[in-house]
N, C-alpha and C positions, 0 to 999 in steps of 0.2 A: 416572925409575919405568918399570918395564918390566911392561905388561900383556899378559899371553897370553890368548887365547880360543880354545876348540876349537870344531870343528863348525861351519862357517859356515852361516849362515840369513839370512834378511831382520832377524831380531830384533838377532843378534850384528853383523851388517855396520851397523845404524843405532847400536849399542851403541859399536862400535868409533869411528864417526865423531864421537859426542860425546865420549866419553873423548878422544879426541886433539885436538879444540877446546878442552877444559876447560883444557889446561896444555900448552904447547911441552914440557915436561919430560917428559911422556908420550910413551913409544915403546910403541905398540899393534903387537902381533904375533898375526895370526890364523893358525893350522893347519888346513889343509883338504885332504882327498883328493880334492876336485873341481876341475878346472882352470877351469870356469866362472866362478869367484869370482876367478881371477887377472886380469880385465878390468875387474872394477867400477870404478866411479868412486869413489874412497876419498878421505878428507881426507890432509893432511900428516901425518908422522910415523907411518903405518901400513905395516906388512910384512906380506904374504901369503907364507906357506911351504906351497908345495906338497909334502904329504907323502905319498909314493906307499905306504908299507907300514905304518908303525905310529905313529901319532898320540901314544899314550903314552909309548913309547920317547924319540918326540922332544922330548915336553915335559918328560919327566923329566931328559932329557941336558942340555936348555938350562941357559946359566950366568946363575943367578938372584942378586940381591943381597936384602939383608933386606928392602926395603920394596916390593919388587916383587909382584904379584898374579896370579893364575890365576883365570881364570873356567871351568870346567868345564860344557860343555853336552851332554855325551853324551848318548844316546838311552836308555841303559840305565846304572842305577846301580851296577853292576860295574865298568865303566870309570870312573867318578865315583870310586868307592871305592878303585880300584889308586892312581888319581893323588894322592888324597887321604893314603892310607897312604905311598907313596912319600915325600910331601913332611913329614911327620912323622917318618919315619923319617929323614930327611936333618938333621934338626935345624935347619933354617935357619928363620927368622922371616917366611916367607913366607905371605901371607894368600889362601886359596883360597876361592872360592865355587862350592858345586855348584848348577847349576841342574837342579831335578829337577821330574818331575810327579806325584810321590807324597810320602808323608811316611816312607816306609821308613828313610833314613838320618839321620833328626832325632836319635832316641835316640843311636844311635852317636857325633856329634859334637856333643851338646849341651852338654859341659864343655870341649870343646878351643876355646881362643880364636881359633885361627889357620884353623881350619875352619866356613863357615858355608853352611847348608844353606838353599836358597829354593825353595820350593814355587811354580813360576809360574805353575801354575793358580790358586793362591789369590790370589796378587798381581793376576793380571789381572779375577779374580773380584771381589775388594776393590775395585779400579780401578771396574770397572763400577758396582758397587752405589754407590760413592759418586758418581761421574758422574752417576747417573740420581737418586739422592736430590737433589742439587744443582739437578737441572733441574727439580723438582717444586715 
């Protein structure tokens, strides 16, 4: 299974390492415009593509199979939405996770089984609350 992650940062590097360790069948591809991530210590089965111009075009033009996954971590929802709409238009059965910082895309994709919107801030807050309550 191919798992493509956009916009590399500490969180997505950790996620890529975790996913590559989960199964030898997982091929993790990170798309980045920053060369600094090309030298990071990564696990097996992880490739980093240095995209100089347009991550979205590169992502949309990759050869995907039906079980593949895209994790969009763009800083604005416009880019996340472009990727999601392109995948829907391609009619492939690709799972797309949009990592966002607000709820603006939830209603748009709530009835689409291939697009999942995850508000990262809510996830982090819920984990903190759960951790603190368990310690008390």
